[in-house]
VOVEX-69561 format. One line per 3 residues: number of its first residue (from 1); their letters; for each residue x, z, y of N, C-alpha, C. Coordinates in Angstrom, 3 decimals. Atoms other than C-alpha are relative to their C-alpha. Example, Ala and Ser with C-alpha at 12.3 -4.5 7.8 and 13.67 -1.06 7.14 Angstrom:
BEGIN
1 = AS = 0.890:0.000:-1.190:12.300:7.800:-4.500:0.900:0.000:1.200 | -0.820:-0.060:-1.190:13.670:7.140:-1.060:-0.770:0.730:1.090;
end
This chain:
BEGIN
1 = MSL = 0.002:-1.079:-0.170:7.894:-14.144:-2.990:-0.428:-0.485:1.121 | 0.359:0.124:-1.404:5.381:-13.675:-0.033:0.302:1.388:0.537 | -0.765:-0.622:-0.593:6.454:-11.924:2.136:-1.525:0.950:1.167;
4 = FST = 0.910:-1.393:-0.641:3.913:-8.490:4.204:0.549:0.347:0.570 | -1.128:-1.784:-0.061:4.663:-6.044:6.608:-1.192:1.162:0.901 | 0.908:-0.943:-1.010:3.118:-2.758:8.271:0.164:0.011:1.210;
7 = KVS = -0.557:-0.421:-1.681:2.390:-2.579:11.640:0.349:1.660:0.131 | -0.186:-1.019:-0.231:3.373:0.638:13.045:-1.160:0.871:0.784 | 1.168:-0.898:-0.616:1.173:3.640:13.690:-0.743:0.441:1.367;
10 = EEK = 0.365:0.754:-2.055:1.526:3.091:17.854:-0.752:-1.532:0.261 | 0.730:1.100:0.206:-0.188:0.112:17.032:-0.915:-0.076:0.788 | 0.832:0.155:-0.665:-2.819:-0.816:19.580:-1.269:-0.542:-1.329;
13 = DFP = 0.579:0.141:0.492:-4.726:-2.281:16.799:-0.115:-0.156:-1.675 | -0.201:-0.203:2.070:-5.349:-1.538:13.045:1.940:0.303:-0.212 | -1.018:-0.740:0.702:-2.255:0.781:12.866:0.278:0.732:-1.565;
16 = NQL = -0.506:-0.610:2.293:-0.337:1.519:9.160:-0.671:-0.622:-0.633 | 1.354:0.780:0.849:-2.651:-1.581:8.146:1.540:-1.382:-0.309 | -0.425:0.484:0.402:-0.975:-3.933:6.001:-0.298:-1.496:1.140;
19 = DIT = -0.032:1.637:-0.132:-0.216:-7.763:7.694:0.349:-1.109:-0.651 | -0.902:1.360:0.305:0.939:-10.981:7.601:0.706:-0.125:0.645 | -1.764:-0.269:0.129:4.536:-11.637:7.566:0.590:0.595:2.189;
22 = AAG = 0.100:-0.047:-1.811:4.420:-12.357:11.802:-0.971:-1.072:0.468 | 0.843:0.278:-0.339:1.882:-12.721:13.677:0.283:0.025:1.995 | -0.405:0.097:-1.848:1.451:-13.127:17.650:-1.343:-1.013:0.695;
25 = HLL = 1.394:1.077:-0.556:-1.503:-15.065:20.257:0.932:-1.237:0.857 | -0.481:0.376:-0.751:0.078:-17.720:21.963:-0.940:-0.265:1.164 | 0.598:-0.204:-0.444:0.126:-18.026:25.291:-0.290:-1.688:1.148;
28 = AGE = 0.281:1.552:-0.822:-1.569:-21.116:27.804:1.160:-0.789:-0.265 | -1.009:1.200:-0.401:0.122:-24.412:27.336:0.972:0.410:-0.796 | -1.674:0.034:1.425:2.883:-23.113:23.931:-1.386:-0.860:-0.886;
31 = TVF = 0.585:0.314:1.398:1.862:-24.813:21.022:0.365:0.759:-1.012 | -0.353:-0.847:1.572:1.944:-23.947:17.062:1.535:0.410:-0.190 | -2.028:0.487:0.385:5.732:-24.800:16.944:-0.049:1.551:0.989;
34 = DGF = -0.407:-1.342:-1.753:5.769:-21.753:20.473:-0.037:0.984:-1.264 | 0.628:-0.597:0.175:4.381:-19.310:17.736:1.269:0.619:-0.628 | -1.246:-0.459:0.244:7.457:-19.042:15.903:0.868:0.779:-0.149;
37 = REV = -0.535:-0.451:-0.570:9.124:-17.379:18.031:-0.130:2.035:-0.781 | 0.797:-1.483:0.998:7.145:-13.928:16.223:0.555:-0.142:-0.972 | -0.600:-0.238:0.625:9.275:-14.352:13.785:1.604:0.289:0.405;
40 = TEE = -0.316:-1.355:-0.317:11.764:-13.582:15.451:0.591:0.276:0.027 | 0.786:-1.384:-0.618:10.446:-11.223:17.141:0.264:1.036:-0.769 | 0.192:-0.857:0.894:9.157:-9.171:14.815:1.818:0.466:-1.351;
43 = LGL = 0.078:0.465:1.928:11.094:-9.920:11.578:2.415:0.409:0.442 | -1.369:0.357:-0.062:14.657:-11.048:13.289:0.403:-1.042:-0.502 | -0.493:1.450:0.676:14.804:-15.023:11.351:-0.363:-0.451:1.107;
46 = EIS = 0.446:1.705:-0.382:15.376:-18.254:12.763:-0.745:-0.796:-1.201 | 0.127:0.854:1.403:13.019:-20.318:11.008:-0.602:-1.154:1.098 | 0.680:1.130:-0.778:12.295:-23.681:12.265:-0.599:-0.644:-0.494;
49 = PNS = 1.320:0.394:0.222:8.801:-25.005:12.296:0.331:-1.006:-1.012 | 0.170:1.178:0.812:10.531:-28.074:10.762:0.574:0.266:-1.339 | -0.049:-0.114:1.087:11.348:-25.944:7.416:-1.274:0.311:-0.419;
52 = ADC = 1.229:-0.757:0.363:7.640:-24.805:7.181:-1.073:-1.099:-0.088 | 1.306:0.478:-0.149:4.713:-26.072:5.875:-1.303:0.789:0.159 | 1.490:-0.135:-0.310:1.318:-26.081:6.892:-1.412:-0.121:-1.484;
55 = LGV = 1.526:-0.129:0.913:-1.412:-24.160:4.864:-0.724:-0.595:0.319 | 0.836:-0.062:-0.922:-3.654:-24.396:6.894:-0.927:0.396:1.161 | 0.500:-1.333:-2.070:-5.543:-22.830:10.295:-1.467:0.159:-0.672;
58 = FPV = 1.317:-0.781:0.513:-8.476:-20.621:9.122:-0.715:0.918:1.103 | 0.373:-0.678:-0.907:-10.946:-19.529:11.387:-0.504:1.498:-0.411 | -0.080:-1.623:-0.266:-10.853:-15.062:12.078:-1.066:-0.065:0.206;
61 = QIH = 0.773:-0.911:-0.946:-13.978:-12.859:12.744:0.020:1.022:-0.676 | 0.469:-1.251:0.058:-13.861:-9.646:13.186:-0.499:0.881:0.571 | 1.161:-1.485:0.114:-16.615:-7.090:13.632:0.303:0.813:0.163;
64 = LED = -0.105:-1.622:0.512:-15.870:-3.587:14.149:-0.661:0.661:1.001 | 1.452:-0.887:-0.679:-18.438:-1.114:16.657:0.669:-1.044:1.304 | -0.783:0.475:-1.447:-16.247:-2.062:19.920:0.879:-0.683:0.611;
67 = FYD = -1.111:1.354:-0.554:-14.380:-4.618:18.960:0.334:-1.787:-0.857 | 0.113:1.251:0.185:-14.514:-8.248:18.557:1.260:-0.949:-0.274 | -1.699:1.229:-0.061:-11.855:-10.708:17.140:-0.173:-0.710:-0.785;
70 = NEF = 0.608:0.704:0.042:-12.939:-13.956:17.294:2.171:-1.618:-0.061 | -1.127:0.287:0.803:-9.091:-16.512:16.021:0.262:-0.741:-0.909 | -0.197:0.616:0.814:-8.117:-19.008:14.630:1.739:-0.376:-0.712;
73 = TNV = -1.152:-0.574:0.897:-5.111:-18.624:11.969:0.765:-0.870:0.000 | -0.992:1.110:0.031:-2.299:-21.030:11.621:0.573:0.548:-0.366 | -0.537:-1.175:1.538:-0.979:-20.208:7.878:1.557:-1.066:0.096;
76 = FIV = -1.468:-0.278:0.521:2.432:-21.093:7.407:1.008:-0.115:-0.638 | -0.169:-0.306:0.373:4.160:-21.295:4.763:1.893:-0.429:-0.677 | -0.918:0.051:-0.227:8.304:-21.343:4.226:1.202:0.567:-1.171;
79 = KKK = -0.603:0.277:1.591:10.481:-21.839:1.140:1.705:0.794:0.398 | -1.816:-0.423:-0.965:14.160:-19.534:1.849:0.428:0.954:-0.491 | -0.416:-1.653:0.279:16.370:-16.871:0.299:0.902:0.918:1.073;
82 = LEL = -0.208:-0.973:-0.780:16.605:-14.069:1.542:0.631:0.915:-0.877 | -0.372:-1.100:0.580:18.955:-11.295:1.047:-0.289:1.823:0.637 | 0.532:-1.880:-0.435:18.343:-7.014:1.573:1.064:0.001:0.954;
85 = GTF = -0.295:-0.613:-1.005:19.139:-6.376:4.676:0.182:-1.456:1.007 | 0.748:0.679:-0.688:18.338:-9.446:6.415:-0.963:0.349:1.143 | 1.043:-0.509:-1.579:15.083:-8.442:8.556:0.687:1.201:1.490;
88 = VLQ = 0.195:-0.990:-0.866:15.749:-6.560:11.162:-1.318:-0.366:1.552 | 1.434:0.007:0.139:12.195:-5.490:12.060:0.099:0.809:1.891 | 0.439:-0.312:-1.368:10.513:-5.060:15.756:0.155:1.139:0.183;
91 = EEE = 0.644:-2.244:-0.327:10.129:-0.566:16.230:-1.268:-0.575:0.460 | 1.081:-0.506:-1.018:7.823:-1.532:18.587:-1.040:-0.068:-1.411 | 1.735:1.097:0.560:4.999:-3.601:16.167:0.986:0.489:-2.080;
94 = VSA = 0.137:-0.063:1.953:6.756:-3.440:11.877:0.689:0.973:0.093 | -1.045:-1.440:1.009:7.766:-0.642:9.948:0.263:-0.802:-1.436 | -0.467:0.457:1.609:8.016:-2.174:6.770:-0.674:-2.132:0.138;
97 = VYA = 0.877:1.171:0.408:8.076:-5.566:5.227:0.096:0.242:-1.906 | 0.397:-0.218:0.960:6.930:-6.011:1.809:0.181:-1.232:-0.793 | 0.106:1.524:1.135:7.635:-8.870:-0.990:-0.737:-0.019:-0.878;
100 = IPL = 1.081:0.043:0.962:4.682:-9.610:-2.872:-0.529:-1.561:-1.245 | -0.595:1.613:0.967:5.121:-12.976:-6.070:-0.708:-0.436:0.095 | 1.225:0.859:-0.141:3.250:-15.129:-5.586:-0.537:-0.822:-0.680;
103 = KKL = 0.794:0.159:1.087:1.514:-15.577:-8.775:-1.016:1.269:0.608 | 1.199:-1.403:-0.884:-0.206:-11.907:-7.942:0.168:-0.134:1.248 | 0.674:0.759:-1.007:-1.115:-12.895:-4.863:-0.976:-0.647:-0.582;
106 = KEL = 1.092:0.911:0.309:-2.820:-15.927:-6.099:-1.361:-0.108:-1.130 | 0.341:-0.478:0.766:-3.950:-13.761:-8.722:-1.708:0.769:0.673 | 0.605:-1.244:-0.563:-5.745:-11.324:-6.247:-0.837:-0.921:1.064;
109 = FSD = 0.346:0.800:-1.818:-7.137:-14.251:-3.088:-0.818:-0.532:-1.562 | 0.685:0.389:0.882:-8.665:-15.505:-6.818:-1.065:0.579:-0.056 | 1.196:-0.873:0.030:-10.486:-12.493:-7.650:-0.238:0.349:-1.874;
112 = TRK = -0.710:-0.661:1.355:-8.782:-12.270:-11.088:0.715:1.058:-0.617 | -1.116:-1.231:-0.231:-6.759:-9.471:-10.107:-1.070:0.680:1.424 | 1.063:-0.387:-0.785:-8.823:-6.665:-8.585:1.269:0.805:1.679;
115 = ELA = -0.801:-1.101:-1.100:-5.754:-4.213:-6.514:1.380:-1.065:-0.286 | -1.150:0.064:-0.211:-2.239:-5.103:-6.265:1.458:1.334:0.396 | -0.613:-0.691:-0.137:0.813:-2.374:-6.163:0.975:-0.741:0.810;
118 = I = -1.347:0.849:0.015:3.892:-3.301:-3.638:0.118:1.422:0.057;
end
C-alpha cells in the first residue's frame, strides 16, 4: 500500500488537496534525513531513515497566477506494517490518510488507469 494525506482546509497552499504522505521544507544546515521529522510531526509515526529506500530526487515546478514553487522532492519508500489507529494526525496540517494499493498507483502513473477511487 502507498499512503497519501489530505491537507486541512486552513492550509495556506492547496487546502483540501491530496498530498504525499508527509512533506516539509528543510532549514539551512539540515540534511534530507532531518526531514524525516515530518513523518513524526504530521502522522505520529517514528520512521528511521535507515529503514527507508530512496526512490530519487525529483524537480517540481508549480506555476500558478501569483504562485511560483520550485523545489526538489526527495521521495522515499518505507515497508512497514501499520495497524488501524496507528496514526496521530497533526490537526493543523493533515485531515485524513488514504491507503492506495501500489499496483493501482503504478497503473495511474503509467497512464493505464485514468482515475482511482480512494
